[in-house]
N, CA, C and O atoms as a GROMACS GRO file, in nm:
protein
  560
    1MET      N    1   0.079  -0.126  -0.007
    1MET     CA    2   0.005  -0.002   0.002
    1MET      C    3   0.086   0.132  -0.004
    1MET      O    4   0.056   0.229  -0.073
    2ARG      N    5   0.194   0.123   0.080
    2ARG     CA    6   0.279   0.227   0.088
    2ARG      C    7   0.351   0.257  -0.045
    2ARG      O    8   0.365   0.372  -0.088
    3LEU      N    9   0.394   0.152  -0.106
    3LEU     CA   10   0.464   0.160  -0.230
    3LEU      C   11   0.370   0.219  -0.342
    3LEU      O   12   0.417   0.295  -0.427
    4LEU      N   13   0.250   0.187  -0.342
    4LEU     CA   14   0.146   0.248  -0.424
    4LEU      C   15   0.127   0.398  -0.402
    4LEU      O   16   0.107   0.475  -0.495
    5MET      N   17   0.135   0.435  -0.278
    5MET     CA   18   0.112   0.579  -0.247
    5MET      C   19   0.239   0.662  -0.295
    5MET      O   20   0.225   0.770  -0.354
    6TYR      N   21   0.357   0.610  -0.269
    6TYR     CA   22   0.485   0.670  -0.311
    6TYR      C   23   0.483   0.685  -0.464
    6TYR      O   24   0.510   0.792  -0.518
    7THR      N   25   0.453   0.583  -0.527
    7THR     CA   26   0.465   0.587  -0.676
    7THR      C   27   0.360   0.683  -0.734
    7THR      O   28   0.386   0.751  -0.833
    8THR      N   29   0.244   0.688  -0.675
    8THR     CA   30   0.135   0.792  -0.718
    8THR      C   31   0.186   0.925  -0.697
    8THR      O   32   0.173   1.007  -0.787
    9LEU      N   33   0.245   0.957  -0.583
    9LEU     CA   34   0.302   1.091  -0.556
    9LEU      C   35   0.420   1.117  -0.646
    9LEU      O   36   0.440   1.231  -0.688
   10PHE      N   37   0.497   1.020  -0.676
   10PHE     CA   38   0.617   1.045  -0.754
   10PHE      C   39   0.562   1.078  -0.899
   10PHE      O   40   0.609   1.172  -0.963
   11GLY      N   41   0.469   1.004  -0.944
   11GLY     CA   42   0.403   1.027  -1.087
   11GLY      C   43   0.340   1.166  -1.084
   11GLY      O   44   0.354   1.240  -1.181
   12PHE      N   45   0.275   1.202  -0.980
   12PHE     CA   46   0.211   1.333  -0.976
   12PHE      C   47   0.314   1.454  -0.991
   12PHE      O   48   0.294   1.548  -1.069
   13PHE      N   49   0.419   1.442  -0.913
   13PHE     CA   50   0.524   1.541  -0.922
   13PHE      C   51   0.597   1.543  -1.054
   13PHE      O   52   0.632   1.648  -1.109
   14LEU      N   53   0.621   1.414  -1.105
   14LEU     CA   54   0.690   1.402  -1.229
   14LEU      C   55   0.602   1.474  -1.348
   14LEU      O   56   0.656   1.541  -1.436
   15ARG      N   57   0.462   1.453  -1.341
   15ARG     CA   58   0.373   1.502  -1.445
   15ARG      C   59   0.352   1.652  -1.429
   15ARG      O   60   0.319   1.721  -1.525
   16ALA      N   61   0.372   1.705  -1.300
   16ALA     CA   62   0.358   1.849  -1.285
   16ALA      C   63   0.478   1.928  -1.340
   16ALA      O   64   0.470   2.046  -1.374
   17GLY      N   65   0.588   1.856  -1.345
   17GLY     CA   66   0.719   1.926  -1.396
   17GLY      C   67   0.778   1.988  -1.283
   17GLY      O   68   0.720   2.002  -1.176
   18ILE      N   69   0.902   2.026  -1.310
   18ILE     CA   70   0.983   2.090  -1.210
   18ILE      C   71   0.940   2.231  -1.201
   18ILE      O   72   0.927   2.301  -1.301
   19THR      N   73   0.920   2.272  -1.081
   19THR     CA   74   0.890   2.412  -1.055
   19THR      C   75   1.011   2.484  -1.017
   19THR      O   76   1.083   2.447  -0.924
   20LEU      N   77   1.038   2.604  -1.099
   20LEU     CA   78   1.152   2.681  -1.067
   20LEU      C   79   1.114   2.815  -1.007
   20LEU      O   80   1.010   2.866  -1.048
   21GLN      N   81   1.185   2.876  -0.918
   21GLN     CA   82   1.159   3.002  -0.867
   21GLN      C   83   1.278   3.089  -0.893
   21GLN      O   84   1.394   3.051  -0.878
   22ILE      N   85   1.239   3.213  -0.936
   22ILE     CA   86   1.348   3.311  -0.962
   22ILE      C   87   1.352   3.400  -0.856
   22ILE      O   88   1.249   3.417  -0.792
   23GLN      N   89   1.464   3.465  -0.825
   23GLN     CA   90   1.466   3.578  -0.718
   23GLN      C   91   1.511   3.701  -0.807
   23GLN      O   92   1.595   3.695  -0.897
   24CYS      N   93   1.438   3.818  -0.762
   24CYS     CA   94   1.470   3.952  -0.831
   24CYS      C   95   1.477   4.046  -0.713
   24CYS      O   96   1.438   4.017  -0.600
   25TYR      N   97   1.536   4.168  -0.753
   25TYR     CA   98   1.534   4.282  -0.671
   25TYR      C   99   1.399   4.346  -0.682
   25TYR      O  100   1.346   4.350  -0.793
   26GLN      N  101   1.343   4.393  -0.585
   26GLN     CA  102   1.215   4.462  -0.589
   26GLN      C  103   1.214   4.602  -0.510
   26GLN      O  104   1.246   4.608  -0.392
   27CYS      N  105   1.177   4.708  -0.580
   27CYS     CA  106   1.159   4.832  -0.524
   27CYS      C  107   1.088   4.929  -0.597
   27CYS      O  108   1.078   4.906  -0.718
   28GLU      N  109   1.031   5.038  -0.551
   28GLU     CA  110   0.955   5.137  -0.621
   28GLU      C  111   1.014   5.268  -0.609
   28GLU      O  112   1.045   5.318  -0.501
   29GLU      N  113   1.028   5.326  -0.730
   29GLU     CA  114   1.076   5.472  -0.737
   29GLU      C  115   1.197   5.516  -0.654
   29GLU      O  116   1.194   5.615  -0.580
   30VAL      N  117   1.305   5.435  -0.671
   30VAL     CA  118   1.425   5.473  -0.592
   30VAL      C  119   1.523   5.534  -0.693
   30VAL      O  120   1.538   5.500  -0.810
   31LYS      N  121   1.590   5.637  -0.618
   31LYS     CA  122   1.691   5.701  -0.696
   31LYS      C  123   1.830   5.642  -0.686
   31LYS      O  124   1.853   5.574  -0.586
   32HIS      N  125   1.915   5.657  -0.766
   32HIS     CA  126   2.059   5.618  -0.767
   32HIS      C  127   2.077   5.467  -0.772
   32HIS      O  128   2.186   5.417  -0.744
   33ASN      N  129   1.971   5.395  -0.808
   33ASN     CA  130   1.988   5.250  -0.829
   33ASN      C  131   2.023   5.182  -0.705
   33ASN      O  132   2.087   5.077  -0.710
   34ASP      N  133   1.987   5.234  -0.592
   34ASP     CA  134   2.050   5.184  -0.469
   34ASP      C  135   1.954   5.074  -0.402
   34ASP      O  136   1.969   5.049  -0.282
   35CYS      N  137   1.865   5.012  -0.470
   35CYS     CA  138   1.785   4.911  -0.422
   35CYS      C  139   1.842   4.768  -0.472
   35CYS      O  140   1.766   4.672  -0.487
   36SER      N  141   1.983   4.763  -0.498
   36SER     CA  142   2.038   4.630  -0.532
   36SER      C  143   2.114   4.570  -0.416
   36SER      O  144   2.228   4.525  -0.430
   37THR      N  145   2.049   4.572  -0.304
   37THR     CA  146   2.112   4.521  -0.182
   37THR      C  147   2.031   4.399  -0.134
   37THR      O  148   1.920   4.383  -0.185
   38PRO      N  149   2.074   4.315  -0.047
   38PRO     CA  150   2.023   4.193  -0.008
   38PRO      C  151   1.872   4.225   0.044
   38PRO      O  152   1.778   4.155   0.008
   39GLU      N  153   1.858   4.328   0.124
   39GLU     CA  154   1.714   4.352   0.173
   39GLU      C  155   1.602   4.374   0.069
   39GLU      O  156   1.484   4.364   0.102
   40PHE      N  157   1.636   4.403  -0.052
   40PHE     CA  158   1.545   4.409  -0.160
   40PHE      C  159   1.517   4.284  -0.247
   40PHE      O  160   1.439   4.284  -0.342
   41ILE      N  161   1.590   4.178  -0.202
   41ILE     CA  162   1.570   4.057  -0.269
   41ILE      C  163   1.434   3.984  -0.236
   41ILE      O  164   1.399   3.967  -0.119
   42VAL      N  165   1.360   3.941  -0.345
   42VAL     CA  166   1.239   3.883  -0.316
   42VAL      C  167   1.221   3.738  -0.399
   42VAL      O  168   1.284   3.719  -0.504
   43ASN      N  169   1.144   3.652  -0.353
   43ASN     CA  170   1.129   3.533  -0.416
   43ASN      C  171   0.999   3.561  -0.511
   43ASN      O  172   0.897   3.615  -0.467
   44CYS      N  173   1.013   3.525  -0.631
   44CYS     CA  174   0.900   3.547  -0.720
   44CYS      C  175   0.805   3.434  -0.718
   44CYS      O  176   0.841   3.321  -0.686
   45THR      N  177   0.683   3.464  -0.754
   45THR     CA  178   0.573   3.363  -0.751
   45THR      C  179   0.604   3.238  -0.854
   45THR      O  180   0.624   3.256  -0.974
   46VAL      N  181   0.606   3.120  -0.794
   46VAL     CA  182   0.658   2.998  -0.878
   46VAL      C  183   0.546   2.983  -0.988
   46VAL      O  184   0.425   2.988  -0.965
   47ASN      N  185   0.608   2.964  -1.116
   47ASN     CA  186   0.534   2.927  -1.238
   47ASN      C  187   0.447   3.037  -1.285
   47ASN      O  188   0.366   3.018  -1.375
   48VAL      N  189   0.463   3.164  -1.221
   48VAL     CA  190   0.387   3.272  -1.258
   48VAL      C  191   0.483   3.382  -1.311
   48VAL      O  192   0.485   3.422  -1.427
   49GLN      N  193   0.560   3.423  -1.214
   49GLN     CA  194   0.659   3.529  -1.247
   49GLN      C  195   0.784   3.461  -1.269
   49GLN      O  196   0.845   3.414  -1.173
   50ASP      N  197   0.828   3.452  -1.388
   50ASP     CA  198   0.940   3.385  -1.430
   50ASP      C  199   1.041   3.475  -1.484
   50ASP      O  200   1.134   3.422  -1.545
   51MET      N  201   1.037   3.612  -1.472
   51MET     CA  202   1.144   3.707  -1.518
   51MET      C  203   1.151   3.818  -1.407
   51MET      O  204   1.071   3.833  -1.315
   52CYS      N  205   1.260   3.890  -1.434
   52CYS     CA  206   1.282   4.014  -1.349
   52CYS      C  207   1.265   4.130  -1.438
   52CYS      O  208   1.299   4.122  -1.556
   53GLN      N  209   1.220   4.229  -1.390
   53GLN     CA  210   1.190   4.361  -1.465
   53GLN      C  211   1.257   4.479  -1.406
   53GLN      O  212   1.260   4.495  -1.284
   54LYS      N  213   1.312   4.566  -1.493
   54LYS     CA  214   1.375   4.688  -1.445
   54LYS      C  215   1.319   4.806  -1.523
   54LYS      O  216   1.320   4.805  -1.646
   55GLU      N  217   1.272   4.903  -1.457
   55GLU     CA  218   1.229   5.019  -1.520
   55GLU      C  219   1.325   5.140  -1.493
   55GLU      O  220   1.365   5.159  -1.378
   56VAL      N  221   1.362   5.217  -1.593
   56VAL     CA  222   1.449   5.328  -1.562
   56VAL      C  223   1.375   5.446  -1.615
   56VAL      O  224   1.344   5.455  -1.734
   57LEU      N  225   1.344   5.546  -1.514
   57LEU     CA  226   1.259   5.659  -1.558
   57LEU      C  227   1.346   5.793  -1.537
   57LEU      O  228   1.398   5.814  -1.428
   58VAL      N  229   1.358   5.879  -1.636
   58VAL     CA  230   1.432   6.003  -1.620
   58VAL      C  231   1.320   6.103  -1.594
   58VAL      O  232   1.229   6.124  -1.673
   59LYS      N  233   1.337   6.165  -1.469
   59LYS     CA  234   1.250   6.268  -1.420
   59LYS      C  235   1.322   6.405  -1.403
   59LYS      O  236   1.443   6.415  -1.426
   60GLU      N  237   1.251   6.503  -1.366
   60GLU     CA  238   1.310   6.638  -1.357
   60GLU      C  239   1.428   6.638  -1.232
   60GLU      O  240   1.531   6.704  -1.237
   61ASP      N  241   1.393   6.558  -1.131
   61ASP     CA  242   1.490   6.543  -1.018
   61ASP      C  243   1.587   6.435  -1.035
   61ASP      O  244   1.657   6.409  -0.938
   62GLY      N  245   1.603   6.366  -1.143
   62GLY     CA  246   1.706   6.269  -1.160
   62GLY      C  247   1.658   6.129  -1.215
   62GLY      O  248   1.543   6.122  -1.259
   63VAL      N  249   1.721   6.040  -1.214
   63VAL     CA  250   1.684   5.912  -1.245
   63VAL      C  251   1.629   5.823  -1.148
   63VAL      O  252   1.683   5.811  -1.038
   64HIS      N  253   1.513   5.752  -1.181
   64HIS     CA  254   1.447   5.677  -1.070
   64HIS      C  255   1.442   5.532  -1.140
   64HIS      O  256   1.440   5.510  -1.261
   65TYR      N  257   1.442   5.435  -1.031
   65TYR     CA  258   1.435   5.295  -1.080
   65TYR      C  259   1.319   5.223  -1.015
   65TYR      O  260   1.281   5.251  -0.901
   66ARG      N  261   1.262   5.130  -1.089
   66ARG     CA  262   1.165   5.037  -1.032
   66ARG      C  263   1.212   4.891  -1.071
   66ARG      O  264   1.247   4.862  -1.186
   67LYS      N  265   1.210   4.809  -0.972
   67LYS     CA  266   1.260   4.674  -1.004
   67LYS      C  267   1.141   4.579  -0.940
   67LYS      O  268   1.079   4.604  -0.837
   68SER      N  269   1.124   4.465  -1.025
   68SER     CA  270   1.026   4.373  -0.968
   68SER      C  271   1.036   4.240  -1.033
   68SER      O  272   1.123   4.214  -1.116
   69CYS      N  273   0.939   4.149  -0.992
   69CYS     CA  274   0.928   4.019  -1.052
   69CYS      C  275   0.819   4.053  -1.161
   69CYS      O  276   0.750   4.155  -1.161
   70ALA      N  277   0.816   3.949  -1.256
   70ALA     CA  278   0.710   3.981  -1.361
   70ALA      C  279   0.694   3.845  -1.443
   70ALA      O  280   0.780   3.757  -1.439
   71SER      N  281   0.588   3.838  -1.509
   71SER     CA  282   0.560   3.725  -1.593
   71SER      C  283   0.620   3.766  -1.723
   71SER      O  284   0.618   3.883  -1.760
   72SER      N  285   0.677   3.661  -1.797
   72SER     CA  286   0.743   3.689  -1.922
   72SER      C  287   0.655   3.767  -2.019
   72SER      O  288   0.697   3.866  -2.078
   73GLY      N  289   0.521   3.715  -2.034
   73GLY     CA  290   0.445   3.776  -2.130
   73GLY      C  291   0.428   3.934  -2.098
   73GLY      O  292   0.450   4.019  -2.183
   74ALA      N  293   0.391   3.961  -1.982
   74ALA     CA  294   0.359   4.106  -1.942
   74ALA      C  295   0.490   4.192  -1.958
   74ALA      O  296   0.486   4.305  -2.006
   75CYS      N  297   0.607   4.132  -1.916
   75CYS     CA  298   0.730   4.212  -1.919
   75CYS      C  299   0.761   4.236  -2.066
   75CYS      O  300   0.783   4.351  -2.102
   76LEU      N  301   0.765   4.140  -2.150
   76LEU     CA  302   0.802   4.159  -2.284
   76LEU      C  303   0.716   4.260  -2.367
   76LEU      O  304   0.762   4.333  -2.454
   77ILE      N  305   0.572   4.253  -2.325
   77ILE     CA  306   0.489   4.338  -2.394
   77ILE      C  307   0.514   4.484  -2.355
   77ILE      O  308   0.513   4.575  -2.437
   78ALA      N  309   0.536   4.498  -2.221
   78ALA     CA  310   0.570   4.619  -2.164
   78ALA      C  311   0.705   4.680  -2.218
   78ALA      O  312   0.710   4.796  -2.257
   79SER      N  313   0.799   4.608  -2.218
   79SER     CA  314   0.934   4.651  -2.278
   79SER      C  315   0.920   4.696  -2.414
   79SER      O  316   0.966   4.804  -2.451
   80SER      N  317   0.853   4.613  -2.496
   80SER     CA  318   0.843   4.650  -2.642
   80SER      C  319   0.750   4.772  -2.654
   80SER      O  320   0.775   4.855  -2.741
   81GLY      N  321   0.655   4.787  -2.581
   81GLY     CA  322   0.563   4.902  -2.589
   81GLY      C  323   0.628   5.038  -2.550
   81GLY      O  324   0.592   5.144  -2.600
   82TYR      N  325   0.720   5.027  -2.464
   82TYR     CA  326   0.779   5.157  -2.408
   82TYR      C  327   0.904   5.178  -2.495
   82TYR      O  328   0.962   5.285  -2.480
   83GLN      N  329   0.952   5.094  -2.578
   83GLN     CA  330   1.085   5.109  -2.653
   83GLN      C  331   1.091   5.241  -2.711
   83GLN      O  332   1.197   5.304  -2.706
   84GLN      N  333   0.980   5.290  -2.770
   84GLN     CA  334   0.999   5.427  -2.844
   84GLN      C  335   1.009   5.544  -2.738
   84GLN      O  336   1.038   5.658  -2.774
   85PHE      N  337   0.986   5.514  -2.615
   85PHE     CA  338   1.006   5.626  -2.514
   85PHE      C  339   1.140   5.605  -2.442
   85PHE      O  340   1.169   5.685  -2.354
   86CYS      N  341   1.219   5.513  -2.468
   86CYS     CA  342   1.356   5.491  -2.415
   86CYS      C  343   1.464   5.579  -2.490
   86CYS      O  344   1.535   5.533  -2.580
   87THR      N  345   1.470   5.692  -2.450
   87THR     CA  346   1.553   5.781  -2.519
   87THR      C  347   1.677   5.826  -2.429
   87THR      O  348   1.779   5.873  -2.478
   88GLY      N  349   1.660   5.806  -2.298
   88GLY     CA  350   1.767   5.858  -2.208
   88GLY      C  351   1.755   6.004  -2.180
   88GLY      O  352   1.839   6.058  -2.109
   89LYS      N  353   1.656   6.070  -2.229
   89LYS     CA  354   1.626   6.210  -2.206
   89LYS      C  355   1.528   6.224  -2.104
   89LYS      O  356   1.480   6.126  -2.048
   90LEU      N  357   1.490   6.358  -2.073
   90LEU     CA  358   1.390   6.391  -1.973
   90LEU      C  359   1.266   6.320  -2.012
   90LEU      O  360   1.230   6.327  -2.130
   91HIS      N  361   1.193   6.249  -1.924
   91HIS     CA  362   1.068   6.180  -1.945
   91HIS      C  363   1.085   6.052  -2.009
   91HIS      O  364   0.988   5.991  -2.055
   92SER      N  365   1.212   6.004  -2.016
   92SER     CA  366   1.229   5.872  -2.077
   92SER      C  367   1.188   5.761  -1.983
   92SER      O  368   1.201   5.768  -1.860
   93VAL      N  369   1.138   5.658  -2.051
   93VAL     CA  370   1.097   5.535  -1.976
   93VAL      C  371   1.167   5.412  -2.047
   93VAL      O  372   1.146   5.389  -2.166
   94CYS      N  373   1.250   5.335  -1.970
   94CYS     CA  374   1.309   5.212  -2.042
   94CYS      C  375   1.264   5.106  -1.949
   94CYS      O  376   1.269   5.119  -1.827
   95ILE      N  377   1.215   4.993  -2.016
   95ILE     CA  378   1.188   4.867  -1.942
   95ILE      C  379   1.264   4.758  -1.995
   95ILE      O  380   1.263   4.741  -2.117
   96SER      N  381   1.329   4.682  -1.920
   96SER     CA  382   1.409   4.570  -1.951
   96SER      C  383   1.360   4.441  -1.880
   96SER      O  384   1.312   4.446  -1.767
   97CYS      N  385   1.374   4.328  -1.949
   97CYS     CA  386   1.335   4.206  -1.882
   97CYS      C  387   1.461   4.109  -1.885
   97CYS      O  388   1.548   4.126  -1.970
   98CYS      N  389   1.469   4.012  -1.793
   98CYS     CA  390   1.572   3.912  -1.802
   98CYS      C  391   1.522   3.795  -1.708
   98CYS      O  392   1.428   3.805  -1.629
   99ASN      N  393   1.593   3.689  -1.725
   99ASN     CA  394   1.527   3.560  -1.658
   99ASN      C  395   1.639   3.485  -1.602
   99ASN      O  396   1.639   3.363  -1.617
  100THR      N  397   1.743   3.546  -1.534
  100THR     CA  398   1.831   3.482  -1.447
  100THR      C  399   1.823   3.551  -1.303
  100THR      O  400   1.778   3.664  -1.286
  101PRO      N  401   1.869   3.473  -1.207
  101PRO     CA  402   1.847   3.529  -1.056
  101PRO      C  403   1.918   3.663  -1.046
  101PRO      O  404   2.033   3.680  -1.084
  102LEU      N  405   1.841   3.757  -0.993
  102LEU     CA  406   1.899   3.889  -0.959
  102LEU      C  407   1.953   3.964  -1.071
  102LEU      O  408   2.043   4.047  -1.053
  103CYS      N  409   1.898   3.938  -1.197
  103CYS     CA  410   1.951   4.008  -1.316
  103CYS      C  411   1.904   4.152  -1.331
  103CYS      O  412   1.952   4.226  -1.417
  104ASN      N  413   1.812   4.190  -1.250
  104ASN     CA  414   1.774   4.326  -1.261
  104ASN      C  415   1.848   4.422  -1.157
  104ASN      O  416   1.804   4.531  -1.123
  105GLY      N  417   1.957   4.369  -1.113
  105GLY     CA  418   2.048   4.440  -1.027
  105GLY      C  419   2.144   4.521  -1.104
  105GLY      O  420   2.127   4.541  -1.224
  106PRO      N  421   2.250   4.570  -1.034
  106PRO     CA  422   2.355   4.634  -1.105
  106PRO      C  423   2.429   4.562  -1.210
  106PRO      O  424   2.440   4.441  -1.195
  107ARG      N  425   2.478   4.616  -1.310
  107ARG     CA  426   2.550   4.557  -1.414
  107ARG      C  427   2.672   4.501  -1.346
  107ARG      O  428   2.732   4.562  -1.258
  108GLN      N  429   2.709   4.374  -1.394
  108GLN     CA  430   2.829   4.309  -1.343
  108GLN      C  431   2.944   4.367  -1.428
  108GLN      O  432   2.938   4.373  -1.550
  109LYS      N  433   3.054   4.412  -1.353
  109LYS     CA  434   3.178   4.455  -1.417
  109LYS      C  435   3.246   4.342  -1.481
  109LYS      O  436   3.265   4.235  -1.423
  110LYS      N  437   3.288   4.369  -1.614
  110LYS     CA  438   3.364   4.262  -1.670
  110LYS      C  439   3.509   4.242  -1.611
  110LYS      O  440   3.583   4.337  -1.588
  111ARG      N  441   3.540   4.123  -1.590
  111ARG     CA  442   3.663   4.103  -1.529
  111ARG      C  443   3.770   4.106  -1.631
  111ARG      O  444   3.748   4.050  -1.738
  112PRO      N  445   3.885   4.167  -1.608
  112PRO     CA  446   3.988   4.169  -1.703
  112PRO      C  447   4.053   4.046  -1.731
  112PRO      O  448   4.083   3.972  -1.637
  113ILE      N  449   4.080   4.013  -1.856
  113ILE     CA  450   4.150   3.886  -1.900
  113ILE      C  451   4.290   3.892  -1.839
  113ILE      O  452   4.359   3.994  -1.843
  114PRO      N  453   4.327   3.785  -1.786
  114PRO     CA  454   4.469   3.776  -1.721
  114PRO      C  455   4.564   3.779  -1.851
  114PRO      O  456   4.532   3.728  -1.959
  115SER      N  457   4.684   3.845  -1.824
  115SER     CA  458   4.769   3.849  -1.934
  115SER      C  459   4.829   3.720  -1.974
  115SER      O  460   4.870   3.703  -2.089
  116ALA      N  461   4.835   3.628  -1.882
  116ALA     CA  462   4.879   3.487  -1.933
  116ALA      C  463   4.786   3.430  -2.030
  116ALA      O  464   4.827   3.347  -2.111
  117ALA      N  465   4.660   3.472  -2.029
  117ALA     CA  466   4.555   3.411  -2.124
  117ALA      C  467   4.568   3.483  -2.261
  117ALA      O  468   4.521   3.429  -2.361
  118LEU      N  469   4.625   3.592  -2.266
  118LEU     CA  470   4.634   3.663  -2.395
  118LEU      C  471   4.742   3.595  -2.484
  118LEU      O  472   4.836   3.537  -2.429
  119PRO      N  473   4.733   3.599  -2.609
  119PRO     CA  474   4.848   3.552  -2.696
  119PRO      C  475   4.953   3.658  -2.687
  119PRO      O  476   4.925   3.776  -2.668
  120ALA      N  477   5.080   3.612  -2.702
  120ALA     CA  478   5.189   3.699  -2.706
  120ALA      C  479   5.192   3.784  -2.840
  120ALA      O  480   5.170   3.731  -2.949
  121PRO      N  481   5.217   3.904  -2.829
  121PRO     CA  482   5.219   3.992  -2.958
  121PRO      C  483   5.324   3.941  -3.048
  121PRO      O  484   5.434   3.907  -3.004
  122GLN      N  485   5.293   3.935  -3.173
  122GLN     CA  486   5.392   3.895  -3.278
  122GLN      C  487   5.464   4.019  -3.325
  122GLN      O  488   5.399   4.123  -3.342
  123PRO      N  489   5.588   4.015  -3.346
  123PRO     CA  490   5.666   4.122  -3.393
  123PRO      C  491   5.638   4.143  -3.541
  123PRO      O  492   5.624   4.050  -3.620
  124ARG      N  493   5.630   4.271  -3.572
  124ARG     CA  494   5.588   4.303  -3.725
  124ARG      C  495   5.717   4.334  -3.781
  124ARG      O  496   5.807   4.388  -3.717
  125PRO      N  497   5.726   4.294  -3.915
  125PRO     CA  498   5.841   4.325  -3.976
  125PRO      C  499   5.842   4.457  -4.024
  125PRO      O  500   5.740   4.510  -4.069
  126SER      N  501   5.972   4.524  -4.017
  126SER     CA  502   5.975   4.661  -4.047
  126SER      C  503   5.965   4.679  -4.204
  126SER      O  504   5.979   4.582  -4.278
  127ALA      N  505   5.942   4.803  -4.251
  127ALA     CA  506   5.925   4.837  -4.393
  127ALA      C  507   6.060   4.811  -4.471
  127ALA      O  508   6.060   4.781  -4.591
  128GLY      N  509   6.180   4.826  -4.392
  128GLY     CA  510   6.303   4.796  -4.459
  128GLY      C  511   6.322   4.653  -4.484
  128GLY      O  512   6.373   4.613  -4.588
  129LEU      N  513   6.284   4.574  -4.388
  129LEU     CA  514   6.299   4.424  -4.411
  129LEU      C  515   6.205   4.374  -4.519
  129LEU      O  516   6.241   4.284  -4.594
  130LEU      N  517   6.083   4.431  -4.529
  130LEU     CA  518   5.992   4.389  -4.639
  130LEU      C  519   6.050   4.442  -4.767
  130LEU      O  520   6.035   4.367  -4.863
  131LEU      N  521   6.111   4.550  -4.788
  131LEU     CA  522   6.173   4.591  -4.907
  131LEU      C  523   6.293   4.495  -4.953
  131LEU      O  524   6.310   4.460  -5.070
  132LEU      N  525   6.369   4.460  -4.852
  132LEU     CA  526   6.475   4.357  -4.884
  132LEU      C  527   6.424   4.227  -4.926
  132LEU      O  528   6.491   4.157  -5.002
  133LEU      N  529   6.301   4.187  -4.881
  133LEU     CA  530   6.252   4.053  -4.922
  133LEU      C  531   6.184   4.071  -5.052
  133LEU      O  532   6.192   3.976  -5.130
  134VAL      N  533   6.119   4.175  -5.089
  134VAL     CA  534   6.044   4.188  -5.216
  134VAL      C  535   6.130   4.242  -5.319
  134VAL      O  536   6.101   4.208  -5.433
  135LEU      N  537   6.231   4.318  -5.304
  135LEU     CA  538   6.317   4.372  -5.398
  135LEU      C  539   6.370   4.260  -5.496
  135LEU      O  540   6.358   4.278  -5.617
  136PRO      N  541   6.428   4.149  -5.448
  136PRO     CA  542   6.486   4.058  -5.550
  136PRO      C  543   6.368   4.003  -5.634
  136PRO      O  544   6.387   3.964  -5.749
  137LEU      N  545   6.247   4.001  -5.575
  137LEU     CA  546   6.131   3.946  -5.658
  137LEU      C  547   6.097   4.049  -5.780
  137LEU      O  548   6.062   4.006  -5.890
  138LEU      N  549   6.108   4.181  -5.754
  138LEU     CA  550   6.077   4.279  -5.853
  138LEU      C  551   6.185   4.295  -5.958
  138LEU      O  552   6.162   4.341  -6.070
  139LEU      N  553   6.298   4.258  -5.920
  139LEU     CA  554   6.420   4.272  -6.022
  139LEU      C  555   6.425   4.161  -6.115
  139LEU      O  556   6.484   4.177  -6.222
  140THR      N  557   6.368   4.048  -6.085
  140THR     CA  558   6.377   3.930  -6.170
  140THR      C  559   6.269   3.940  -6.290
  140THR      O  560   6.261   3.849  -6.374
   0.00000   0.00000   0.00000
């Protein structure tokens, strides 16, 4: 009997699929992008809010930010609808969507590539050396 119960529950969870929950930053009308700290992290609603959204509004008193969880459909419609108003000038509204944890936070700084990973620069032949190599070909 117990085996039947466990296999039924296993089958139910398997059929329901794996539920994923994303975390995003959430704040309303904050200046200076200062809501990207741990106290603003929220768990989004499972299977409903599958994206993070970031709104950047340019107002008379400066740049304001809104960050939240969002459903992919609503976020993508909003971001495409406001695309024409995303100018970076006064009264500009830019909406972006992303689907990785905490992706509506500050931009990650690119790490510099270690010099050991870069190929060694190849010496370039000088113009005089090229002339010496090509001159015999031209004279024949």
